[in-house]
C-alpha positions in Angstrom: -40.2 -145.0 -64.6 -41.2 -146.3 -61.1 -44.7 -145.2 -60.2 -46.0 -145.0 -56.6 -49.4 -144.6 -55.1 -49.3 -142.6 -51.9 -51.9 -141.1 -49.6 -51.7 -138.0 -47.5 -48.7 -137.9 -45.1 -47.2 -141.0 -46.7 -43.6 -140.9 -47.9 -41.1 -142.3 -50.3 -37.4 -142.6 -49.5 -34.8 -142.2 -52.3 -31.3 -143.5 -51.5 -30.0 -142.8 -48.0 -31.6 -139.7 -46.6 -33.9 -138.2 -49.2 -37.5 -138.4 -48.2 -40.4 -137.3 -50.4 -43.7 -136.8 -48.4 -47.2 -136.0 -49.6 -48.2 -132.9 -47.7 -51.5 -132.0 -49.3 -53.7 -133.3 -52.0 -55.8 -130.7 -53.9 -58.1 -130.8 -56.8 -55.5 -130.1 -59.5 -52.2 -130.5 -57.6 -50.3 -132.3 -54.9 -48.1 -130.6 -52.4 -44.9 -132.5 -51.8 -42.3 -132.0 -49.1 -38.6 -133.1 -49.7 -36.2 -133.7 -46.8 -32.6 -134.0 -47.9 -29.1 -133.1 -46.6 -28.0 -129.5 -47.4 -25.4 -130.7 -49.9 -28.0 -132.6 -52.0 -29.5 -130.2 -54.6 -33.3 -130.4 -55.0 -35.0 -128.5 -57.8 -38.2 -128.5 -59.7 -37.6 -129.9 -63.2 -38.0 -126.6 -65.0 -35.4 -124.9 -62.7 -33.0 -127.9 -63.1 -33.3 -127.5 -66.9 -32.5 -123.8 -66.7 -29.5 -124.5 -64.6 -28.3 -127.3 -67.0 -28.7 -125.0 -70.0 -26.9 -122.1 -68.3 -24.0 -124.4 -67.3 -23.8 -125.7 -70.9 -23.7 -122.2 -72.2 -21.0 -121.2 -69.7 -18.8 -124.1 -70.8 -19.4 -123.3 -74.5 -18.2 -119.7 -74.2 -15.0 -119.7 -72.1 -14.0 -116.3 -73.5 -16.9 -114.7 -71.7 -15.8 -116.1 -68.4 -12.3 -114.6 -68.9 -14.0 -111.2 -69.8 -16.2 -111.4 -66.6 -13.1 -112.1 -64.4 -11.3 -109.1 -65.9 -14.3 -106.9 -65.3 -14.7 -108.0 -61.7 -11.0 -107.5 -61.1 -11.2 -104.0 -62.5 -14.3 -103.2 -60.3 -12.5 -104.5 -57.3 -9.4 -102.4 -58.0 -11.6 -99.3 -58.5 -13.4 -99.9 -55.1 -10.3 -100.7 -53.1 -8.8 -97.6 -51.4 -5.1 -97.0 -52.0 -2.7 -98.3 -49.5 -0.8 -95.8 -47.4 2.9 -96.6 -46.8 
């Protein structure tokens, strides 16, 4: 693990174009700002872990995806007005 010491309004750059800046230093926390391109996902660790687990579960249960697609197609058919010829 690389450990940095930064002061208020100082930044760290990761790769090309990801900037992590110290916005506020409080008694029990630090506010950090992240600037990145829109296509670069940026998540808090706990959210990233939830996404990772959800993705793993989705891959592990492919039958459920087929069932979901069928339900969505049925709903779409029910909501679509009949065509007049």
